[in-house]
C-alpha positions as CSV (number, residue, x, y, z in Angstrom):
1,M,0.2,0.3,-0.4
2,S,1.3,3.5,-1.0
3,S,1.3,7.0,1.1
4,R,-1.4,9.0,0.8
5,A,1.9,12.0,-0.1
6,A,2.5,8.9,-3.2
7,V,-1.3,8.4,-3.5
8,R,-0.9,12.6,-3.9
9,Y,1.3,12.1,-6.2
10,A,0.2,9.7,-8.3
11,K,-3.1,11.9,-9.0
12,A,-1.2,15.1,-10.0
13,L,1.1,12.9,-12.3
14,F,-2.5,11.3,-13.8
15,E,-4.2,14.4,-14.0
16,S,-0.7,16.4,-15.7
17,A,-0.6,12.7,-17.8
18,E,-5.2,13.3,-18.8
19,A,-4.2,17.1,-20.0
20,L,-1.5,15.5,-22.3
21,N,-3.1,12.7,-23.2
22,I,-0.4,10.5,-22.5
23,Q,-1.8,8.3,-19.6
24,E,-0.7,5.3,-21.8
25,L,3.2,6.6,-22.5
26,I,2.4,7.2,-18.9
27,Y,1.3,4.5,-17.3
28,G,4.3,2.6,-19.6
29,D,7.1,4.8,-17.8
30,M,4.6,3.7,-14.7
31,K,4.7,0.5,-15.0
32,S,8.5,0.4,-16.0
33,V,10.0,2.2,-13.1
34,Y,7.9,0.0,-10.7
35,D,8.7,-3.1,-12.2
36,T,12.6,-1.5,-12.3
37,I,12.5,-0.9,-8.5
38,Q,10.8,-3.7,-7.9
39,G,13.8,-5.7,-9.6
40,S,16.2,-4.9,-7.9
41,R,17.0,-4.0,-3.7
42,E,20.2,-2.0,-4.5
43,L,18.0,0.2,-6.0
44,Q,15.2,0.5,-3.0
45,V,18.3,0.2,-0.9
46,A,19.5,3.5,-2.8
47,L,16.1,5.3,-2.5
48,Q,15.5,5.0,1.0
49,S,19.3,5.9,2.0
50,P,20.0,9.1,4.2
51,V,23.6,8.1,3.3
52,I,23.1,8.8,-0.1
53,K,22.5,11.9,-1.2
54,V,20.0,14.0,-3.4
55,E,21.6,14.8,-6.7
56,D,23.1,11.3,-6.4
57,K,19.2,9.9,-6.4
58,Q,18.4,12.2,-9.2
59,Q,21.2,11.5,-11.3
60,I,21.1,7.9,-10.9
61,L,17.4,7.5,-11.2
62,Q,17.6,10.0,-14.4
63,K,20.2,8.1,-15.7
64,I,17.5,4.6,-14.7
65,F,14.9,5.9,-17.1
66,A,16.8,7.6,-19.2
67,D,13.7,7.4,-21.4
68,S,10.9,7.6,-19.9
69,N,8.6,11.1,-21.0
70,E,9.3,13.7,-19.8
71,L,6.5,14.0,-17.4
72,T,8.6,10.7,-15.6
73,Q,11.3,12.7,-15.4
74,S,9.6,16.1,-14.6
75,L,8.3,13.7,-11.2
76,I,12.4,11.9,-10.9
77,Q,13.3,16.6,-10.8
78,T,10.2,17.0,-8.0
79,L,10.3,14.2,-5.7
80,A,14.6,14.5,-5.7
81,A,14.3,18.9,-5.0
82,N,10.8,18.1,-2.7
83,K,13.4,15.3,-0.6
84,R,11.0,12.7,-1.5
85,T,12.8,10.0,-4.2
86,E,12.2,7.4,-1.6
87,L,8.6,7.9,-2.4
88,L,8.9,6.9,-6.6
89,S,7.9,3.2,-6.2
90,G,4.8,3.4,-4.3
91,V,3.7,6.2,-6.7
92,S,4.5,4.1,-9.9
93,Q,2.1,1.9,-7.8
94,S,-0.5,4.3,-7.4
95,F,-0.5,5.6,-11.0
96,L,-0.7,1.8,-12.0
97,E,-3.9,1.2,-10.1
98,L,-5.4,4.8,-10.3
99,Y,-5.2,4.1,-14.5
100,K,-6.6,1.1,-13.8
101,E,-9.4,2.3,-12.2
102,R,-10.4,4.8,-14.4
103,K,-10.4,2.5,-17.0
104,G,-12.3,-0.4,-15.6
105,I,-9.5,-2.2,-16.5
106,V,-9.7,-5.7,-13.9
107,D,-6.8,-7.8,-13.1
108,A,-7.4,-11.2,-11.6
109,V,-5.7,-13.9,-10.6
110,V,-5.9,-17.6,-11.1
111,I,-3.9,-20.5,-8.9
112,T,-4.8,-24.0,-10.9
113,A,-2.9,-27.0,-10.9
114,V,-2.2,-27.4,-14.5
115,A,-1.4,-24.9,-16.9
116,M,-4.9,-23.3,-18.1
117,T,-6.6,-24.5,-21.7
118,P,-7.9,-21.3,-24.3
119,E,-11.1,-23.1,-23.3
120,I,-11.0,-22.3,-19.4
121,E,-9.4,-19.3,-19.4
122,N,-12.2,-18.1,-22.0
123,K,-14.6,-19.3,-19.5
124,I,-12.7,-18.3,-16.3
125,L,-12.6,-14.2,-18.0
126,D,-16.6,-14.5,-19.0
127,K,-17.2,-15.2,-14.9
128,I,-15.3,-12.6,-14.0
129,K,-17.3,-9.6,-16.1
130,S,-20.3,-10.9,-15.0
131,L,-19.3,-10.5,-11.6
132,T,-17.2,-7.8,-11.9
133,G,-19.4,-5.8,-14.7
134,S,-15.7,-4.7,-16.7
135,E,-15.0,-5.4,-20.4
136,T,-11.1,-5.6,-20.1
137,I,-9.3,-8.1,-17.1
138,T,-6.3,-9.3,-17.7
139,I,-5.5,-12.7,-15.8
140,K,-2.2,-13.8,-14.5
141,N,-2.2,-17.9,-14.2
142,E,0.0,-18.8,-11.5
143,I,0.7,-22.8,-11.1
144,N,0.6,-24.8,-8.3
145,P,0.1,-28.3,-8.0
146,E,-0.4,-28.8,-4.3
147,I,-4.0,-27.3,-4.7
148,L,-4.7,-30.9,-6.6
149,G,-7.0,-29.6,-8.9
150,G,-9.9,-27.3,-9.4
151,F,-8.3,-23.8,-8.5
152,I,-8.6,-20.6,-6.3
153,L,-9.6,-17.0,-8.2
154,R,-8.6,-13.8,-6.5
155,V,-10.1,-10.1,-7.4
156,G,-9.3,-7.9,-5.9
157,D,-10.2,-7.7,-2.8
158,I,-12.0,-11.1,-3.4
159,Q,-11.2,-14.7,-3.1
160,Y,-12.7,-17.6,-4.3
161,D,-11.4,-21.0,-3.9
162,A,-13.0,-23.9,-5.9
163,S,-9.9,-26.3,-5.6
164,I,-9.8,-29.6,-4.5
165,R,-7.6,-29.1,-1.5
166,N,-9.5,-27.1,-0.4
167,Q,-13.2,-29.4,-0.7
168,F,-10.7,-32.2,1.7
169,Q,-10.6,-29.7,4.0
170,N,-13.8,-28.5,4.5
171,L,-15.2,-32.3,4.6
172,K,-12.1,-33.2,6.9
173,N,-13.9,-30.2,8.8
174,K,-17.1,-32.0,9.3
175,F,-16.0,-35.0,10.2
176,T,-13.4,-33.7,13.1
177,N,-17.1,-31.1,14.4
178,Q,-18.9,-34.5,13.7
179,Y,-17.6,-36.7,15.7
180,N,-16.1,-34.6,18.3
């Protein structure tokens, strides 16, 4: 979860991108920023470090994200000027969430014991569309053989567990409660 300051920066960035009609471009930049920071423990430490000078942090970020849009560069400069470079990951995450919310994009995670077939994926997509009312859905399929079969679906804060493992656990609980 991002801090309130990160959310405020993200909203300001989104509004600027919207005014320039470059939301998709900035979404790509923020996805790159978020993925890069999350993928590098060294960068996370550098951004949080009180020992590293703000100017050095700004230079590091500008070199890493040199190919990004002017608006993204401006965000980095603003965060550096305000000595808030440690917020960059939270700002990018908040921007991505805000973008998806405004565009009606729903993220879903489907955990299965084996890879989903296209037919199963289409059925799950249809079910998510009917549940959420959203037409734009991204599905990430995670494979976990421990669930034995069936699936676990996560959409936002909602989780639906239709796994064989869960059914066995429910059956075990019924027997345990019935005979105790």
